[in-house]
N, C-alpha and C positions, 0 to 999 in steps of 0.2 A: 562405341561409333564415333564418339567425341574423338578418343583417343586413334583411333585408326587416320578418321580426317586429318589430326596434325600431321601423320606422315613422319613421326620420328620414333626412333627403338626406346627412349629414355624421356621421360618427361619430369619436370619439378614443378613443383608450386612456386608461383613468384608474388613478391609483395611490394611496396614500395618503400618499406626502410631496410640499411643494408644493416646486417648483424652476423656473427661479432665482432668482426674486423674490419670499422671504418675505413681502414687505408687502403682494401680493396676496391673501392669504387670503382675508380678509374680505369683498372681493369675490365669491369665488366663490357659487353657487348652494347652499343647503343642502339635503342629500340625507338620508332616512332612513333608506336602508341603503346601502350600497356603497362604493367609495370616490370620493374627491371631486375629485380636482385633475388635471389634462390632463398627460398627457403624449404628445410627439409622434413617439413612436417608433411607434404603430399608427393609422394613419388608412385610413377608407375611406369612399368615399361615389360619387355618380354625378357623372359628368365635369364635367358645366355648374357644379355648384355647388362642386367642390373647384377648378376653373379661375378661379370668383368669388373663392376665398380666396386664390391663390397670385398673383393679377394686384395684390394689393396690396403685393406684397414690394416696399419701395422702400429697403430697407438693404443695408448691404455681404456679401458672401462670407462673413465670418467671423463675423457676426452672428449670436444665437441663435436659431434657428428656433422651439423650445419657446416661449419668452418672446414670438414675433412671434403665433404661433397663438393662445396663451394670451389675448393683450392684445384679439384678435377675437373670442373665445369670450366673455369677462369684457363684451362691449357687448350689454347685452340686446338691443338694435335688430339687430344683427348675427346674432345668437344665434337669433333668431327669423326673419329674413327668409333667412337659410341654413339654416335646420330643422337645428342642430347640438345633437349631445348627446353625453355619455360613457358609453362601455361600463362602467358602474359595479360590474357585478358580474361581470366577466370573462366575459363570453359569449363574446366573440370573441377577446380581447387579454388577455393574461395578465403584464403587468410584475412581475418578479422583486426588484426592489429594494424593501427592506421586507417582501415576502410571501412569502418562502421558506418560511417556516415552514405556508402555509396550501396549502402545493403538496406534492402526491404524487403517485404513478404508478399508474395504475389498470390493473391487468393483464388484460387480454380472453386469450380462447383464441388468436385470430388477430391482435389487434393491441393495443398500448400507447397509454391516453391519458393527459395531463395533467389532472390534477381537482384543483379549489379547493375544500379542503374547508370552508372558511367560507360559500359561497355555492351549492355543491353543484354548480358548473358544470362543463363541459368546455371550455377554451378552446382555440381552433384555432390562434392563434399566441402563441409563448411569445418574450417579448423580455427578453435579460438584460440590462438596464441597469446603471449603474453598477458596482458590485463584484461583480454575479453571473454572470461569466463561468463560474468555474469551475463551478458547479451546472448552468449550462445546455449546459455540457460533459458533467456528467454526464449529464441527462436526453437530450443527444443519443445516449448509449450504448442508447438503448432506442426512441427516437423521432424522425423518425417511420421506422417501420418497418424500425428497426435490430435488433430483439430479438421474438419473442414465443413465448409455448408451445410453440407448434405447431409453428415452423420453426426454433425456433432461432436464431441471429444471422443476419440477412437482409444482412448486408455483407460478412462476416469473407471470402466467396472473391470478391469483387469484386477485378479486376485484378491477382491475383494472377501468380505469374513462377515457371515450372518451370526449376528448376535445371539439369534434365537435358537440357533443352533448348538449353543456352547453351553456345556454344563453349568457352567459359572462365569458372571460376568467378569471383565477385566476392571482391576482398582484403580483409580483414578486420584490423581493429587489436583485439586484445582485452587490455582494462584489467584487471587481476586486482588487488585491493585488499585487502592485511593490514592493518588498522588496530588489530589487537589481538588479545591471545593467544587462538589459533583452534585448535581442535580438529581431529583428523583431516582434519589439512594435506594430508598424502601422499595419502590417498584424494580432495581435492579435485583436485591436479596429477594424477594418475592419470587422474580421467574428462576432465581439460582434455587429457590426451595423446589419448585413446580419441573423443574427438568425430568425429562422422562428417562429417569435412570435410577436403580436401585441405589436408596442414599446410604446403605452400610458398606457400598462399595465406594464412596465418596471421601476423601480427606479433603478439609478444606483449612488455605492458608491464605491470611489476610494481610497485607501490610498497608497500612494506613498512615499518610503522611500529615494528614488533617485535626486537628486538636477538633474543631468544628463538631466532625463527622464520628468520634467515640461515643456520644450518647447513641447514635443510630445504628453504631456497631453490637455496643451492650445490649441494646434492646434486640437485637436479632440473634445474638447469640443467648439471650435469658429464653428465647421463644422457640429456639433451634438446636441448644446443644446437646441433646438426645436425639435428634434426626440423623447427622450424621456420623460415619465411622469416627473420625478425630478432626477438631476446631481448632485451630492456632492463630492467634492474632498478634502481630509485632505494631505497638505503637508508635506516634511521632517519638515519644521520648528515645525510641532508641538511634533517632538521627541517620538513619540510613538513607544513602542515594538510591534512584530508582535502579540503577544498575546491580548496586548492593540487594537490594530486595530482591529483584527477579532472581538473582544466580542463587538468594537462601530458597526461594520459592524450587527451583528446578533441582538445588541440592538435597532438600528434603525428599525429593522423589527417589534420586538415586542413592542415596544412605538406605531407604527402605527396601527391602528385597520383594516384598509384593507389591510396588506400586509400578504398573504394567504402562500405562499412560499421565503424561503432565498435561494438563488444559489450563493454558493462561488466560484471562480476561482482565480489560480495564473496566473500572465500574462506571465509566461515561457509554460504555455499551448496551445498545438496546437488544437485547437476545429474546427476541418473541419467539420462536421456535422453540419448541420443547423437545421435537428430537434431534437438535444440533448436536450435539454428544455423541448420541449413536452413530448420526450420518457420518462423522467425523471419523471414528473407529473402524467403522463398518468399511472405509476408504483402504484400510488396510495400509497407509503411506508411513514412512519413517517420521516426515515432519506436514504437517498438514495447515494452510493459512484458512480461515474460512470466509466465504464469498470474500466483496470486495471490501479492500481496508480505505478504501475513499468513504463506503458508507459504515463501515463498522470498523472502529479504530482499535486495535490491539486484542483481536480474536485470535489464538495462538494455539492450536495442537500441537504437540511435541512428540511426535511420532512419526501434492498441493491439491485442495481441491477444486479441482477446474479453472487450473491456473490463468487460462484465456479469459474468464470474466472480470479479472483484476483490470483497473486502470494503472496501466504500466508504463512507467513515466523512466524515460533514459537520460541520464546528467552528463553532460557530456566532460572533456577534460578542463576546460575552464571552469566547470563547477553550476552552468545554467541548466534547465530543463530542456532536452530535446525533444521532438515529436513522439508522440505514441502509436503504434500501429494500430493496436485494436479498439481505438476511441474511433465512431462513425463523425466525418467531415462533410458539414454540407456546402456545397458549392454555391449555394444562393443565399441571400437574406431571410431571415425567418418573421416574419410577420404575422404576429400572436399577440390579443389581447393581452395575455397573460404575461409578456412583458414589459406592459408598460408601468407599472411601478418602476420598472430598475433606474428610470432617469432621475424618479422621485429622490429614491434612496441613495442614490449617487450624489443629489444635491444634499443631501440631510448630511451627507459624510463629507462631503468638503468642507463642510463649517470647521470640521477640526483638523483640517490638513491644509487649509491654503491663507497663507500669511500676506503681509506686505513683501513685496518684490522688489529686492535693492538694486533695481535698473532704472540708470536718470528717466528715459523716455517711458517706463511703465510704472513708476513710483509715484503716488501709491495703489497700489491695486487689492481690490477687496471682492470675495466673492459675492454672488447676488444672492445663493441661497439660504434657505432660513424654512422653519415650520411656522406657521402661523396660527396652530393651535397648542400650547403649552400651559399648564394647568396644575393647579397642586389640589389633592383631594383631600378632606379630614375624614375620616371616620372614628366616631364615638359613641358609646353604648344609649348617651342621653338625648342626640339627635339623629344623625344620619349612622347608622352603625352597619350596614351593607346596600346594595346593590343589586338591582332585581335583573334577571338573565336579559340581555342586549346582544346587537352588535353595535362595535364603534363606526362612526363617522369618519374612518379613515382606512388606508390599504393595510398599514402598519400601524401597530400601535407600541409603544415604548414605558413599560412601568419601571419605576426606580424608587426603591424603600427607601425613606427620609428618616426612620428611625427603628428601634429595634424590639423586635417580638420577645416576651419574656418580661423584658425590662422596661419599656413604656407600655406597652400595651399587650392584652391578650385576644386569642381568636385570631380571624383576618384570613385574608386568602383569597385565589381565585379560583373557582370551579369552571372547565371546560365541560360544558354538556355533551355535544358531539360526542366527543371522546373519554366521557366519565372520569374526567383526571382532574385533579385538584393539585394547585401550588400551593403549599404553606407562604407565609411572609418570606420572602427572601432577607437576608442579612444586610444592614442599612450600608447603602451605597452600590448594591446590586442592583442589576437591572434585567428584566426579562423582556422578550420581545414576540410579539404575535399578529398574524393577522387581523384586520379590522373587520370590516364587512364581509358577509356572504357566509365565512365558513366557520367562522369561533364563535360561536353563540357562547356567552358566559356572563357569569355573575361574581359579584364581590362577595366572600363570606362574612357572616357578620362578627365584629370586632365586640368581644365579650365584656373587656375592661380596659382603662386606660384611654390613649388617644394614639389611633393611627395614622401617619401622613405618607402620603405617596405623591413622587410626581410623574405627570402622565404626557405624552409627545404624540398628536396625530400626526402621521407623515402620511403627505398627500391626503387631506381633508376632503 
């Protein structure tokens, strides 16, 4: 219908950038509104007229087809005889090159459409020309019929496999990457062991870039070396970059004829769903990213589970983050008591970034932010060895270790009762932050030998 309303025999897509020969710009007809230049990525027309076009091709196979069509279109006589025109306002064709900022997703109840916000049109065909393939892929998470409000994901259940129906589970190479000092590493390994997947079908590859964690890995290996089909560790002495380590993990899978899937995890991931690996494999996709990367950084299965659930940001040509289509935006201010600590946290952080301003009228200028409760706690077996369960009189509490466990003292740490989670004394100079009142009842674990010192700061007491 849109083509018929255009009232032309041949219609080309249009774009705002001229290519491949910029010298032809002045020969293009002027337009009052819309895109001026031809793009051969979209052609629609009646067969006899399109046939007359392509019959004129007398070039080589590797010659540029867009330049061929452009020269025909710029010939006024041929343009009139063949009744050709361009889709100036993207009624049918939407080229993305140079026009990404014009394109939005229009979410309806039953379907999602691409909308050109400049001309208020709903293009039928989207062309990801030039360097816009990633944005085209993003749009493909929603259109055509990939996702809508009524039915959710329309393609997630296509071609899935049921592992319970297979005679034998696929073999998986699990790549674990410890690239920086990582808290709760023992809990991470424990969750790896308890994955609901046959362990004899798992080959584990660990790259550790931290000397501090070698003892944790050694302990895990000694306890579980016979659990998995194979277990390989590459330590910091190899001096591998992250890229080299990740390539090594995938390379081990490629070289192994029995390796069916490669499952990559960063050690700072809290993987609490024991069914994760089964769910990902049953999706039967080439590459699957588990849930939102904003929440679970670095969980990747090489073989996208619900890509529309990811917080997807675009990066503009200038390198800045642009809007995200799938993040809810509230057009009003949010009033909530849960937001009240933010101002005080900001004040606390301001102490680290504000400084004298070298402007004559404002010099000197200092921050008024400060924390009114900062103190040092001393734990020793002869006097105060521990602290009973309590809530802090703060919105947030920051603890900084002032000496080293194993060298200066034994024991110590902090246990959170509600979550049944204990944190051993962190390394000297390290800090951890937790809510104070209401949710995080905690106790100081006994210091059994030596003297332990920590610096405590109550934020918003």
